[in-house]
Structures are given as structure tokens and as C-alpha cells.
N, C-alpha and C positions, 0 to 999 in steps of 0.2 A: 440530553442523555449523558449519563456519566460514563467513564471508561469501563467500569465494571458492568454496567447495564448493556453497553455496546458489545462487550465480549460475550455476555450471556445471550444476547440476541443472536449473534453470529453462531454460537455453539448450538443454539436451539432452533436455528432457522429452517430446518427441514423436519423437525419433530412433528409427527402427526399429519404430515401432508399426504394427500392422496397422490397416486402415481401421475395423474394428469397435471398436477400443480408443480411437480418437481422441475420440469423444464423451465417454467416461468421463474422459479426461484434461482435456478442455475444461471439464467440470463441476468437477473438482478445482481447476483453475487459476482458474476463476471464483470459487469459494469463497475461495481464498487472496487474490485481489485484493479481493474484497468485505471480507474481514477487515481488510486494511490500510486501506481507505477508512473502515470503521467506527471504527478506532482514531483516525483523523485527522478526526473529525467536529467541527463547530463546537459550542461550549459551549451556545449558544442563539441564537435569531434576534436577540435584543437585544444579545447579547455575542458577536460573530462571531470568537471566538478558537479556534484549533485546540487541542483538549483534550490531544492527545498531545505537541505541540510546546511546550506551556506548561511552563515550568520555573522554578526559583528560582536566582537568581544573587546572591551576596553579600547574602542576606536580602531581596532585592527580587524581585517576581514578574516574570518575563520572559514576555511574550506574543507570539504569532505570529498575525497576522490570518489568517482563513480566506478564501480557500483558501491553505493553507500550501504550501511548496515541493513537498512530497510529492504533494499533490492536483493541483497545477498540472502536475507532470511526468506523472502518470497521465492527466490530461485531454489533454495534448499527445500522448502515445503512442497514445491511443485515437482521436484525430482522424484 
């Protein structure tokens, strides 16, 4: 699935669902969101770097402090 297809699927995920199916979709969407948050967890309490956003650039370790941009955006949208 392309990025655009995934965004369209998320945007349309509850369109046309009957009331009894909304709870199932909510659980599925919650699992997906939790999976993203788990990917972007801090390495440890002593080293608050996002595990997923950490990378290597020209032989040097590139670190992104937690909360990373992904987590900050999720927090913003949930507020």
C-alpha cells in the first residue's frame, strides 16, 4: 500500500460503518496507533532518544530526543 493509499484508508476507515462495527474499528485503530507509539519509544530513562528515529549519517550516530516529532504530533492530535 502506498503512503497516499494508507492515508486514504485511515481517513475513510469509518465511512459507511454500521454502529455495531464502530467498536471493532476503534479497537483496530487503537492497536495501530499503539504500534506506532511502541516503535517510537525512548531507548531508556537515562538515554531519552527515540529508538526508531535514531539513525547513522556518514558514520556518526544521529539521535533524536524523545519525544520525537512523531510522538509530539500524536500527543497534539490526541489533546
